[in-house]
N, C-alpha and C positions, 0 to 999 in steps of 0.2 A: 395612539394605539390603532386608530382606524387607518392612518397612513401606513403604519407598520404592516397591517394586513394586506394593504395594496402592494407593499414591497417593491415599489419602483415600476409597477406596470402602468404605463401612461393611460391606457384605456380604462383600467379600473379606477384610477385616480379621478379622471375626468367624469366618469359616470357617477361615482360616489359624490363628487362635488355637486353635480347637478341635482342629485337626490336631496342632499343636506340643505341646499339653497332654498328648498320648498318647505323645510321643516322648521318648527319653532326653534329659535336660537337659544336653547336651554340645555344645560349639561345632561339632564336626564334623558333627553331624546338621543343625543349623541352616544351616551353610554349604552342605551338600549340597543342601538345599531351595532356597536362594537361587540356586545355580548351575544347578540343573536344574528350575526351577519350571515352565517351559513343557512339558518332557517329563513332569513329574509330573502335569500337568493331564490328560495322555492315559493315563498308566500307573497312577497311584495313585488308587484309587476314592475315598479320603477327600479328597485334595486336589482330585480331579476334581469333587467336590461344589461347588467354587467355580464351575466352569463351569456346572453345573446350576442353581445358585442365580442366578447372573448371567444365565443364559439365561432364567430366569423374569422377570427385569427386562425383558428384551427382549420376551418374550411378552406382557407386560402393557402394552406400548405401543399406543396407537391406531394404526390403519393408516397414517395420514399421517406419523407420527413414525418408524415402522419403515422406510419408504422413505428418509427423510432420514438416519437413523442408518446404514443399510447403505451409503449413498452415501459415507460417510467412509472406507470401505475403499479408495477410489480413491487415497488419499494414503499415502505411505510411513510406516514405523514411526517414531515420535517426531517426525513432521513437525508444525510449527506451522501450523495451517490458519487462514488469514485469515478472520475473521468476514465481512468485506465480500465476499470472493471466494466463500465458501461459500453465502451467502444469494442472491447473484446467480446462481450456478450452479443452485441449487435452483429458483429462479424460471424460469430458461431451460429447465430440464428439465420444467417443468410440475408440480413437486411442490407448489407453492403457487398458489392462485387468489385473485382479488379477492373479498373478503368485505365486504359492505356498503360502508363508507367507507374500508376498508383496501386498499392496493395489494398486489399479489403479493409485493413485496419486504418490506413491513411484516408481512405474514402469515408469510413465511419467517423474518423476524427473531424473531417470537414463537416459532416452532418451535425456533429455535436456543436461546432462553432456556429453553424447556421441557426440552430435552435436557440443558442445564446443570443445571437444578434436579433432574432425575432421576439425575444423576451418570453419564449415558450418555456424555457428553463432558465434558472438564475445561477450565476456563479456564486458559490458559497465559500470557497477557500481559494484566494488568489495565491499564486506561487511565484516566488522569485528564484526558485531553484532550477528552473528549466526554461526552455524556449516557449513552452506551451502557455504559461501564464496563469492557467486555471487548473487546480488539482481536482476539484469536485464541484458538484452542482446540487441544487435543490429545486423542487417544483412548488411554486406558490400554491396556497390552499385553493384558490379559485381555479387555477389551471389544473390542479390535481383532480378536482371534482369533474372537470370536463374530461380529463383523460380516463378516469374511472368509468364514467357513464358511457363514453364512446367505446371503451374496450369491452364493456359488458354487452352493449348493443351488437358488437361485431364478434362476440364470443372469443375474444382474444385472450383475456386474463380472467381467472377466477380465483378469488381469495377465500380460503378456508378460515373463517373468523367467526367470532361470536355474532349471532344474528344473521348469518349469511343465508341466502335463499335455499330452499329445500331441493331445488333441481335446476339444471341448466338446460338451455335450449341449444341443441347442436353441439358442435365439437369445440372444446376449449383447448387452446394451444399452450397457455402458460399457467401453471398451477403454483399458488403461493400459500404457504402455511404461516398464518399470523401468530404472534405471541399470545394473543388472548383466546385462541381456539382450544376448547377442551377436547383433546384428540379422542376420536371414536372410530374404530376400525371399520365398522359396517357403514357408518356415515361417509367415511372417506372413500370407500370403494363404490358406494351407490351414487354419490353426487356427480362424479366426473368419470368420463370414459378414459381410463388411464392409458389405454393403448394409443390414444391420439395426442397426448401431451408432448410438447417439444422441450419444455423447460420446467424444472422443479426448483423452487427457492424456499428455504426453510429459515424462519426467524424464531428464535426461542428454543424450546426443548424438543429433543429428538424422540421419535417413536419408531420402533423397528418396522412397522408396516408402511412407513412412508415410501420405501422403495419396493416396487412390485415387479415381478417378472413380466407383467403386461407392458411395462414402459420401454418397449424395445426400440422406439424411435426417438428416445430422449437425446437432445443435443446439448443441453445445459443443465448441470447439476451444481447448484450453489448452496453449500452448507456452511458458509463462513460464519464463525462465531456460534454455531449450534452447540448447545450444552447437552451433556449426557451421551454423546456419540463415542463409541468405543470400537476397537479394531474389527470385531466380527460383524458389526453393523455395515461396514463398507466392503465386505468381501464380494457382494453381488455386483459391485460396480464394474468389475471386469467383464460382465456379460452385456453391458450397455454399449454395444458395438458402434453406435452412431454418435457417441458422446464426443463433443468438440471442446467443451469448457467444463473443467472440474475444479472446484475450490473447496478445500477443507481448512482454509486459513483460520487460525485461532482456535482450532478444536483441540483442547488441552490433552485429551486422553487417547489421541491417535498416536501410536508408537511405531507402526510400520504399515506399509502397503504391500499387498500380496503380488506374487509374480503375474497374476492375471491382468495386472495393469497393462502389460504388453499387448493385450488383445485390442486395446483402444486405438486402432490404427488411424482414426480420424481426429484424434485429440490434438488441439492447437494450444490450449492453455492448461497448465497444471500448476495450481497454487496450493502448496502444502507448507507455506511459511508459518511461523509461530505455532507449529504443532510440536510434538515431541519426537518426530521422526528424525533420526540422525543418520540413516543409511537408506539408500534407494536400491530397489531390486535391479538386477542386471537386465531384466526384460524391458526396462525403460528405453534401451537402445533401439528397440523396434519401432518406436513412435516417430516415424520419419517426417510427419507433418507438424510436430511439436515446435512452437515458436516461442512460448513463454514458459520457462521452468523456474518457478519461484520457490525456494527452499530455505530452511534455516531462518535466522533472524539476527540482525545486528544488535548487540547489547549496548547498554549505556556505558559500559567500561570494558577494558581489555580483558579482565579476569574471566568474563563469561565466555569469550572466544578461546582464550588459552586453555581453559579447563576442558573444553571439548577436544582439543588436540591431544590431550593426555588420555582421552577416554578409552582407546584400544588397550592401553596398558592396564587400565582398571578392569575392563570387561573381559579381555582375552588373556590376561596374564595368569600365570600358574598359581598365584598366591591368594586367589579368592578363597575366603574361609568356607570350609565345608558346612559349618554351622549355618552360615547365611543361605547356602544352597538348600539345606534342609528346611529352613524357614520359608523360603520361596515356595518349595513344593508343597508344604503343608497348607499353603493358601489355596491350593487347588481343591482341597477337601471342604472348603467353605465358600462357595460361590456367592453367598449373600454378604460376605464380609465387608465389602466396600460399597455396596449398592447405595445405601443411604448417604454415605459420606460424599460419594461422587455424583449423586443425583442422576443416575442413569436409568434407562428403561429396565423393566423387570426381568428381561431374558438375558441378563449378563451371565456369561458362561465361565467355566473354571480357568480357561486360558486367559480370558480378560483379567480376572482377579489376580492370577499369578503374575501377569505382566505388571499390573499396578503395584503389587507388593514388592516386586523386584525393584521397581522404580522408587519406592519409598526408601528401600534399603540402599539403593544407589541413586542419590538425589541428582547426580549429574544428568541422568536420563530424563529427569523431570524438567530440566531447564529448557525453556522455549527460546532462549537466546544463545545462538551459536551456529557454526557452520554445519553443513551436511556432507557426508561422504558420498562420492559418486563412483559408480562402477566404471571400469574401463570400457571404452567403446562409444562414449557419448559424442565422439567426433563424427559419428555417422548421422547425427541429427543436424543436417546441413541447414535446416530452416530456422534454427534457434536465433532469436534476437535478444532474449533476456535470459541470463543464467546467474544464479547466486542465491544464497551465500554458500560457496563451495569450499570444503576443507582440503587443502593441498598437502597438508602435513603427513597424511597417511600413505599417499601414493603419488610419487613424482610423475608417473606415466600419464596421469590425468592432464598434465600440461600439454602433452603432445596431442591429446584429443582436442583441447581448447583451441590449439593453434589452427585446427581444421575448420573451426566455426567462424568463418570469415564474414558472416552476416550479423554478428553480434553487435547490438547497440548498447547493451547494458551488461556489465560484468562485476560481480563481487566475489572476492577470493580471500581466504584466511589461511594461516599456517605457513606463511612465507618464512623460510629459514635458510641456513647456509647452503643446504643441499639443492634447493630449488630456486633461490632468489635470482640468479643470473638468467636461468632459463625462462622464468616468468617474464623478465624484462624483454627477452627476445620474442616471446610469444605475443605479448601485448603490442609490441611494435608493429606486428603484422595485421592487427585488427583496426584497419583504417576507418571503419564506419563507427567505431566506438564513441558513444556520447556520454556515458556514465560509467565511472570506475571507482570501486572501493577496494583498497589493498590493506590487509591486516597482516603485518609481519610478526614473527616470533623469534626473539633472541637476536644475537648479533650474527651477521653484520646488517640485517634488515635490508633496506634498499640502498645502502651506502655504496657509492661508486658506480651505480648503473642507472641513475635517474635520467641523466642527460642523454643516455643512449636510446631511449624509447619514447619518453614523454613528448619530446619536441615534434615527433611525427604524428601525434594524435590531433590533427587539425580540427576535427569535428567534436572534440571533447568539450562537454558542457558542464559536467559535474565531476569533481574529484575529491575523494575522501582518503586521507592517509592516516593510518593508526599504527603505532609501534614501528614505524619505518626506520627509526634510529639513524637518521642522516647526520653525518658528522660535520659537514661543511654546509651551513645553512644559506650563506649568501649565494654561492653558485646554484644551489637548488632553487632558490626564489627567482633567480634570473631565468632559469629554464622554464619554470612554471609561468612566470610573467609574460612569456612570449606566446603562450597558447592563445590564439586569436579569438576563440569562441567560448572560453571558460567563463561560465556565469556564476558557479558556486564552488568554493574551495573550503574544505573542512580539514583542519589540522588537529589531530587528537593527541592523547597522551603518548609520550615517548616517540613523537614524530621526529624529534631531533635529539641526538645524543651530545648535547653541549651544555656545559655547566653555567656559562655566562652567555645566555642567548639573547641577542638583540636584533629585532627585526627592523629593517629600514625599507620602506616601499618607495621606489623611485618613480619619477615621471615616466609616462608612456608604458609602464609595466601594467599588466592585467587590464588591457583596454576594455574588456567586456564584463569584468567581474561585478556582480550585483550583491552577492552574499559572501561574507568572510566569517568563518567560525574558528575561534581559537579556544580549544577545550582542554583544560588541565595539562597544558604543555609544560613539561619539566624544565626548570632552569630559566624560564622566560623572565627577563629583567626589564625590557622596554620594547615598545612598539611605536615606530615613528612613521608618519606619513608626510612626504615632502610635497611641495607645491606641484600640482599637476598629476599627482598619483591617483590611481583608481577613480577616474572621473565619473564612472557610472555606479560606484558603490552606494547601495541604498540601505543595507543592513549589516551591522557588525555585531556578532555574537561573541561574548567572552565569558568563559567559566574558568576562574583562576584558582590558584592555590593560595590560601590566606597568608601563609608564611612567606610567600615570595611576592605578594602584591604590595606595591608601594606608591607613594605620591609621585606624580610625574611619570608613571609607567607608560601612559599614553601621551603622545605629543602630535600635533598637527591635525587634530580632529576638526578644528574650524576650517581647514583647507579642503575637506571632503565635500564638494559642492552638491552632490546628489544624495547625501546621507539623510535617511528618514528616521531611522531608529537604531539605538544602541541597546542590545538585549543583554542584560546582566543576570546571572543566576542569583538564587535566593540567599547565598551566604552573607554573613554579617561582616562586611568589609570595614576597614578603618575609616573614620570620619573624614580624615584629610584626603584619602583616595577618592571618596565619593564627592567631596566638595570640588576637588580638582576636575573630576570627570564632568560634573554638572556645569562647571564654569566654562569648560571647553565647548561643550555642546551648546551652551547658551550663546557663545560667541560665533557659532556657525550660522551664517545668514539663512540657511535652509530650515532652521528650527527643528532639528531632529529630536525625537522623544527618547527619554531614558526609561526603559521598561525592565521589569523583573520577571524572570521565569520561575 
């Protein structure tokens, strides 16, 4: 347990070892240290040496890394900090600048890796889905204490939490609302000079006074996962003219953003994924500095995506029952109707209640999994590097806009059909910098007949997800995909192929860089064969099968996958013979891959 608290920090391990060597070698003494290690850091001069030594690690950081490290004190204890989120926030705060041919985000990403290499932050989630290798990080308890104490000394971060100090000395730059703070408006306004803060991060429940007209210099507003947030609470955001980073990710009861969003001319990151927003205002086309536009969410199955493509017919069609409309409007007369159910702040208004009632009657709007409708004109956002999940079924003209976004690195689109399929292929072929692509088709012909016309040109593609692509000839398709030199992750979902007797054979030299292969609910799949020399770098194979189609001997050649580390199987109850065959093949693989269940 003590070693676990040290969590791989060499200096901490060495110092703890030196302390324990002088203690009686009895379990009670070791247990006491484990239980009270935080207190010991303050009270025991020998154990306190850990803090001194680790403090020297901080003192040895160059100035730019010190700021980045102290910024991690914004996040709660044991919080998994998204790498993507952190580097975008650093960039928005001005912690990284463009250097020669590197963008601020690329520079910030280098800072992230430097802190990892110095053990100031620890990788918490290794990724085999990208070139990056690490998706998130954590800060060790000992290092976090240092980051908190130093950030307080420098008036960098102030946490509104239970037992926090009654006043602050000087100007605080970053304000954090913790989950355990009993929100009090007067206390909130008196403790911090709101006119000077540059970032506001909220964990837990929302209160309407958290946003103030005094916050005119705010650069970062992170409300990810905040509960009780409804539409009118975020109307003031359009007045935060210096905002560069805005996240409403995972806020269930946000259904739209107002036209005032177009006022945020400095905005670089907008993350409204996993909300209930299914349409963006046209004013978003004014955000010329926007680089990351994250909307919608990819569901676990195709139904969630296809349902959203039918939404205009439900919402805008002439056959909506007048009785439903009357019911919606009646909700306006009862603003307290959903207050307790939704657990929102006390000033919920009639418009909010009406919106929620509409969405109870039309449950499609409540779904957080699905694509988002984009207004025409997004092609003006020349700086965009990330875009998705976009619904193309509603307006074919959006494809012409996407074609102009030549800096895109990540794109996710849904609603590919007979009318827009060929044009999508033409558009994607021009996005030469693309690294990640998700394509969700709907209906026939899917991507049949156009795959080899565009995929082979995506030399930088690292991750590809195909769902409902309905490809009729699987062998030519696999040959095309297998030639992508940098493809690290390939996910084939339901209805990827329109073949009754589907048999995959992976040949030598194909997929030279592939590390992850996911085969999820593929219709008609009868066998998967790996030949000698195939997928030499494959480390992980994920399989979610259909019970009625899964059979003994479905997989062959698993012992030939030299780099395989794990075979991930879903939790369905497969036949004993299938499981026995699978375990036998994995056991025969000299690399000793593990069979895991998800």
